N, C-alpha and C positions, 0 to 999 in steps of 0.2 A: 322262574319258569313261566312262560306264557302259554297257558293251556288253550287260549283262544285260537292260536295258530296251528294247533295239532290237527292232523288228518289221520284217518284210519281207512282201510280199504277191505272190502269183502272180495276175496279172490274166488271168482266163479268156478275155476277149474277144480279146486280142492275144497270148495265150500267152507272156507275159513276166514275169520277176521284177523287182519294183520295191521301193525302200525306202519305208516308210510315213512320210508327213509328219505326219499327225494323224488322230485318231479321235474321233468324237462318239458317246457312248453314251446321250445324253439323248433318248429317243423323243418327249418333249413339245415339243422344240424344232422339230420338223417340218422338219428339214433335208432337202434333196433328196439330199445325199450324206452318208454316215456315215463313210467312210474316204477320206482324201486320199492318193493314191498318185502319186508323180511329178508333183505339181502338178495332178492331175485328180481330181475328186470321183467316188467310186464307192459303190455300195450294198454291204452286207456279203455278199450272195449273188453279187456279181460278182467277188469275190476270195477267195483262200485265204490266211488270215493264218498266219504262222509266227513264233514268238518265238525270240529268240536265247538260247542257253544261257549265254552269258557266257564260254564256253570256246573255245579255239582248238586246231586240229589240229596235227600235227607240222610243217606248212608255214606256220603262222600264220594260217590261214583260220578266220574265225568259224564256229562250229557252230550251226545253227538246227534247231529242231523241223522234221521233215520231210526233213532231209538224209539222204542215203544214204552211209554211211561203211564203210570197210574197217578192221577191227581186226586187226593182225598176229597170225597164228596162228588166226584164226577159220575153222574147218573144219566141214563136216557129216560125217555118218557114212560118206560115200563118199570122204572125204579130199579134197573139193573146197573151194576158197576160197569163202567166202560174205560177202556184204555185209549190213549191218544198217541199219534205219531208226531215226533218232532220234525218240523219242516221249516224251510226258509220261506218267508212271506215277502215276496218281491215288493209289493206296494207299501209295506211298512219298513222295508230294509231291516228286518229283524227275524229272529227265530220265533216260531210260534208252535201251537199244537193244532193238529187236525184230527177230528173224530166224527162220528155220525151226527154230532150236533153242529158241525161246521168248523170254521177256523177261529182260533182264539189266540190272543197274545199270551206269551209265556209269563206267568206270574213271577214276581220277585220273591215271593214266599216259597222258597224251595224246600222248606220243612215238610210240605204237603205233597211233594213229588218224589216218586220212586221209579227208577229204571227197571223195567221188567224183562226187556229183550230188545230186539231190533228187527226191522222190516225184512232183512235178508235171511236171518236164521230162525225167527219165530213170528212169521206174519200172522199165524193163527190167533195171536194175542189181540188182534184188532177186532175180533168178534166179541159178542157179549161175553162177559167173564163169569159173573155170578150174581144171583139175586141178593138183594140187601135184606137182612133180617129185620122184621118190623118189631 
């Protein structure tokens, strides 16, 4: 199985994450639906597509673009734990992490990364999470 080629979609109408069944990119075909999600045809503007990175976090959960992850040891200048969003970095042609400290390459040490949520369903996770005990 090639997880790298998997897609999921956040369906805006019912606010649910679904696996993508198929996609039609041929505009000349005049299909009513361009994305089939959970057996239902949708137009591109009705969904938010997210590509799988092909990587798994420390719990074995697949990591997708748009996921919000916590990387062990990620702190801001106030010594608060921070979460990062998984993003595509065009200049590197690679997935990376974006947070209040900037853009970072995604580490190969995935034992330190845990998926906490995603940008569509839990955007509040991108705020400061908790203070670190001294």
